[in-house]
Wavefront OBJ file of the C-alpha trace (Angstrom):
o trace
v 0.000 0.000 0.000
v 1.317 3.395 -0.983
v 1.647 5.802 1.969
v -0.445 8.954 1.964
v 1.676 11.888 0.773
v 2.420 14.132 3.738
v 0.983 17.342 2.211
v -2.287 15.569 1.364
v -2.528 14.169 4.892
v -1.765 17.473 6.624
v -4.057 19.550 4.411
v -6.791 16.916 4.585
v -6.686 16.947 8.383
v -6.619 20.748 8.384
v -9.744 20.644 6.241
v -11.544 18.949 9.132
v -11.047 21.974 11.402
v -14.062 23.983 10.166
v -16.227 20.868 10.581
v -14.971 20.399 14.140
v -15.508 24.094 14.867
v -19.061 23.984 13.513
v -19.935 20.794 15.392
v -18.459 22.152 18.617
v -20.425 25.366 18.219
v -23.603 23.383 17.542
v -23.011 21.415 20.742
v -22.474 24.644 22.706
v -18.776 24.051 23.358
v -17.793 27.499 22.085
v -19.443 30.524 20.507
v -19.597 31.070 16.766
v -20.033 34.335 14.851
v -22.912 32.814 12.822
v -25.256 29.869 13.466
v -23.370 26.578 13.607
v -25.737 25.066 11.050
v -24.714 27.774 8.569
v -21.033 26.977 9.132
v -21.573 23.257 8.653
v -23.911 23.645 5.679
v -21.785 26.188 3.830
v -18.455 24.482 4.406
v -19.902 21.002 3.926
v -21.428 21.937 0.573
v -18.202 23.599 -0.550
v -16.058 20.587 0.367
v -18.469 18.052 -1.120
v -18.418 19.994 -4.408
v -14.618 20.343 -4.188
v -14.278 16.585 -3.835
v -16.321 16.163 -6.992
v -13.734 18.362 -8.677
v -11.019 15.987 -7.507
v -12.931 13.110 -9.081
v -13.349 15.108 -12.304
v -9.568 15.532 -12.393
v -9.069 11.799 -11.895
v -11.590 11.069 -14.662
v -9.697 13.281 -17.102
v -6.346 11.547 -16.590
v -4.997 9.011 -19.018
v -4.478 8.810 -22.714
v -7.957 7.579 -23.589
v -9.642 10.681 -22.233
v -12.565 10.788 -19.857
v -15.530 8.500 -20.202
v -19.177 9.290 -19.629
v -19.469 7.100 -16.513
v -16.532 8.618 -14.658
v -17.525 12.180 -15.519
v -21.122 11.513 -14.500
v -19.959 10.079 -11.182
v -17.708 13.113 -10.684
v -20.586 15.588 -10.936
v -22.763 13.798 -8.375
v -21.048 15.409 -5.337
v -21.544 18.966 -6.636
v -25.177 18.355 -7.504
v -25.718 16.690 -4.119
v -24.076 19.631 -2.337
v -26.281 22.129 -4.118
v -29.442 20.149 -3.411
v -28.457 19.800 0.254
v -28.460 23.581 0.650
v -32.115 23.563 -0.450
v -33.144 20.613 1.715
v -34.985 21.093 5.040
v -32.348 18.881 6.721
v -29.138 20.015 5.018
v -26.707 18.497 7.509
v -28.141 15.007 7.251
v -28.296 15.349 3.483
v -24.656 16.419 3.372
v -23.628 13.550 5.651
v -25.321 11.114 3.276
v -23.569 12.836 0.373
v -20.166 12.222 1.916
v -21.017 8.533 2.313
v -22.035 8.397 -1.360
v -18.808 10.218 -2.214
v -16.821 7.526 -0.421
v -18.544 4.865 -2.534
v -17.622 6.831 -5.674
v -14.044 7.124 -4.367
v -13.965 3.324 -4.126
v -15.162 3.000 -7.725
v -12.387 5.346 -8.867
v -9.708 3.484 -6.877
v -10.849 0.074 -8.093
v -10.948 1.410 -11.665
v -7.384 2.717 -11.400
v -8.489 6.361 -11.758
v -7.494 7.476 -8.218
v -4.148 6.860 -6.531
v -3.722 3.773 -4.370
v -3.435 5.823 -1.181
v -6.694 7.707 -1.839
v -8.975 5.537 0.298
v -6.449 5.513 3.154
v -6.950 9.275 3.280
v -10.630 9.445 2.423
v -11.995 6.873 4.899
v -10.851 8.616 8.110
v -11.621 12.075 6.741
v -15.103 10.966 5.719
v -15.672 9.467 9.165
v -14.690 12.775 10.767
v -16.840 14.843 8.422
v -19.896 12.617 8.840
v -19.484 12.589 12.637
v -19.355 16.400 12.713
v -22.358 16.793 10.409
v -24.405 14.282 12.401
v -23.435 15.964 15.685
v -24.453 19.319 14.247
v -27.766 17.937 13.024
v -28.602 16.408 16.425
v -27.671 19.492 18.449
l 1 2 3 4 5 6 7 8 9 10 11 12 13 14 15 16 17 18 19 20 21 22 23 24 25 26 27 28 29 30 31 32 33 34 35 36 37 38 39 40 41 42 43 44 45 46 47 48 49 50 51 52 53 54 55 56 57 58 59 60 61 62 63 64 65 66 67 68 69 70 71 72 73 74 75 76 77 78 79 80 81 82 83 84 85 86 87 88 89 90 91 92 93 94 95 96 97 98 99 100 101 102 103 104 105 106 107 108 109 110 111 112 113 114 115 116 117 118 119 120 121 122 123 124 125 126 127 128 129 130 131 132 133 134 135 136 137 138 139
């Protein structure tokens, strides 16, 4: 198994900080300048869409060019993120979106489109994100 590149690990973990801040604010552990749900919804939607962009980049690699399936899978996270912002329960919807994203990540790894270390990074980050979104939705 290929180790996770250090910059990806450090920046990935740093990307959890706004989720932790929002969840902590939702649970009343510290004050926030705006409602905790707004922090979690806004950042969660942005990151879910960003991750779709990562998948789009993976889909476009290679000499054969991108295929319909991989590109279609890559746009799901952005569409899910947008729809979550319109949903009455955005945090739960985003949490479900990150679980779906992880399944798409697996498809990309198994298909050789994502690097071998990708799931080693994505599984713990997804667990952290989902935990924060669920905590925020239950608060």
